[in-house]
N, C-alpha and C positions, 0 to 999 in steps of 0.2 A: 967237164961234167963231174969228173971224179973229185976235183977240188971243191966244187959247189956242194956236193954231198958231204964231203969232209967238214966244210964250214957249218953246214946245217947240223951235223952230228955234234960238233963242238958247242954250238949254240944251245942245243938241247941239254947237254951235260952241264954247261956252266951257268945257264940262266935259270934262277929259281922259279920264275913264272912258268917255265916249260914243265915243271914238275908238279904244279899246283893241281889240286882236284877241282872239280866243278860241281857246285851244288845242283842237285836234281831232285824233283819230287820223289818221295820214297814209295816203294811198292809195299803192299801188305805182306807180312811174313808170318810164319807160324808163331803163335803167341808165346812159345817157350824158347824161341831161337834168339841167342845172343847175337847182336849185330855189331860188327867192328868197323871202325873207320868210316862212319857216315859223315859225309862232307857237308859242312855248313857255310864255308867260305873259301875263297880262292887264294888266300895268302899263304906263303911259305917263309920259313925263317930258320936261321941257325941259333940254337938255344945255348947261351953261354954257360948255363948251369949243368949241361950234359955234355961233357967232353967226348968227342969222337962219335956223337950221335949223328945220324943223317938229318937232312932238312925235315923239320916238322911241318905239319899241315893243320889247317883249321878243320879238325874232325872230332868226332866223339864216338864212344862205345855205348851201346844201349843194352841194358839188362832188363827185359820185360818181366812183368809180374804174370806168371802163367795163369791162364784161365779167367773167365768172367768178364765183367764189364770194364770200361775204360778206367784206368787206375790213375791216382795222383802220382806225380813224378818228383823225385829228388834229383837235383842237378849238382854234381860234385866238381869243384875246382881245386886242383891239387897244389901242394907247396912246391917251392924251388927244389931242384935236385930230383924230382920225380916226373913221371909222365902220367897220362890218363890210364895207362895199362893196369888193370886189376885182374889177376888170375884167380880163377875159382879155387877156393880152398886155402889161399894164403891169408896171412893175418889181416891185411888191409881189406881184402875182399870180405872176410867175415865181419869186420868192424863196420863196413860201409854197405856193401850190396846186400849181404845176408840180413843185416839188421833192418834195412829198408824193406826187403821182401817179407820178413817176418811180421812187419807192421802194416802190410798192405800197400806198399809203394813200389812203383817201377823206379829204375835208377839209370842215370846217364852220367858218364865221366868225360869231361871236356879236355881237349888240348887247346891252349889259348896263349896269346902273347900278353906281356905285362908291361905297363907304361914306364916302369923304372928298370926292371931286369933287362928289358929289351929296348933301352933308351936310345940305341943307335938307329932305331926305326923312326922315320919321319913321315907324317906326323905320328906322335906318340900313340900307341895302340891301346886306347881306353875301352873300346867298344866290342871286343871279341865275345864276351859273355852275353852282352845284349844281343848281338847278332845271332848267337847260337839259340837263345831263347826264341827269337822270332822264327828261325828255321824250324825248331821243334814244334812250336805252336802251329805253324802252317802245315805240318805233317802229323798232327795229333791223331787223326783217324788211322793213318797207316801204322803208327806206333801203338795204337790202342791205349792212349792216355787221355786224361781229362785236361783240356787246355786251360781250364779255370782253376786248376789245383797244381801249381808249380811251386817248388821250394828250392832255395839255393843253400848249399853248404860249402864252405871253403876253409882251407887251412893256410895261414901265413900268406904266401903269394896269392892264394885263392881269395884273400880279402877283397880282391877286385870285384867279387860278387857282392860284397857289402856296399861298395861304392855304386855298383850298378843298380842295386835295389833302391838307392836313395835318389836316383835321377828322375827328372821329369820323363813322362812317357814320350817316346818318339814315334809312336804309331801314326801313320798317315792313311786314314780311311779312304782317301781319294787316289792313292797311288796305283799305278798300273801294275806294279810289282807286288804279287801276293805276299811276299815276305815282309815288305815294308809296311803292309797294312796291319801287321801283328803288333800287339802290345809287348813291351819288355817288362811289365810289372809282374811281381810274384807275390804269393801269399805271405811268405816269411823268409827271413834269411838268418843263418847262423854262421858266425865266424869263430873258428878255433885258432888260437894264437893270432887273433885279428890285429892288424897293424893300424894304429891310430894315425900314424904319419909315416911317410917314406923318407923324410928329411931329418937327419940327426940334429941339426941346429934348431929347426922348428920344434922338434920334440923337446929339446932343452928349454927353449923359450916358453913353451906352453905348459910343460908338465913338471920340470925339475925345480926344486926349491933350494936356493942357496943356503949354506950353513956350514958350521964346523965339520971338517972331515968330508965335505962333498967332493965327489969325483969331478975331474975336469970335464967341461962340456965337450961333446963331439965337435970336431972341427970340420967335418965334411959330411956330404950326404951319404946315408947308409940306411939299410932296411932295419927298422926297429920293431921287433916282434915281442918285446918284453911287456908292452902295455896292450891289453886286450880289449877289443870291442865286444860287448855282449850281443846277443841276438837283437836284431833291429827290425821293426816292422816295415814292410814295403809301403809305398804310397804315403809316407809320413812327411816327406819333404816337398815344399812348394817351390824350392829353388834348386838350381844346379849346384852341387857341392864338389869341389876338387877332391881327388883321392887323399891328398895330404891333410884334409880338414874334416874327415868324416866324423871325428869324435872330439874336435877341439872344444874346450870349455868357453871359448870366447869367439863366437861366430863373426863378430864384427872386426876381428883382428885383421890388420892389413895383409897378413900372410894368406888369408883366405880370399 
């Protein structure tokens, strides 16, 4: 009996699934209460850009707009080397949450996996932001937000939001799961240090011009944040676009 209990304990410690949160319908909370670690998915992962950090989960922090009717919502996707954590009063909080509140928006900050940074995960995790949008929409009443007024903002790694906004909608109105009935489309998306491609060789082929004094082309895949995507409207694409092709000047390229 003791050996069995020990085995179960080891399994709970060693198995990431045992640590995963479980998405649940949200309760209504006071309209000025910051809500941390709201669970939108069951995945956990070790984040290679955060040495020594514990397993991360598919969760988000919610900063409501105090008072009044349902507010529009800004959803933030952070860069590599950071997490969703935004502390009241610090520089990032002032630049993001406070700016949103001052302009009449509620704010959500996501923890999410990335298809290149977390490339050891199979299949590649492209859909975390889309999954979070569906969860947030399904719980719009509890969060006191307007589900028809969602906006994505991302930096560098957070350009996954740009890719998400360019995808076909995946809502299934006939699904028995209320989350899967929700749209992933947003009103607008803005990418700061937005990545036009995650592949160095593809970037060279599509964007670099050969000439005297040109630097050697990258020889391997790497994140290239030097070329930026500007804000892109949602619902503008009729086809599914790979993350590496979000801003290619040649959509017919074999790379896409």
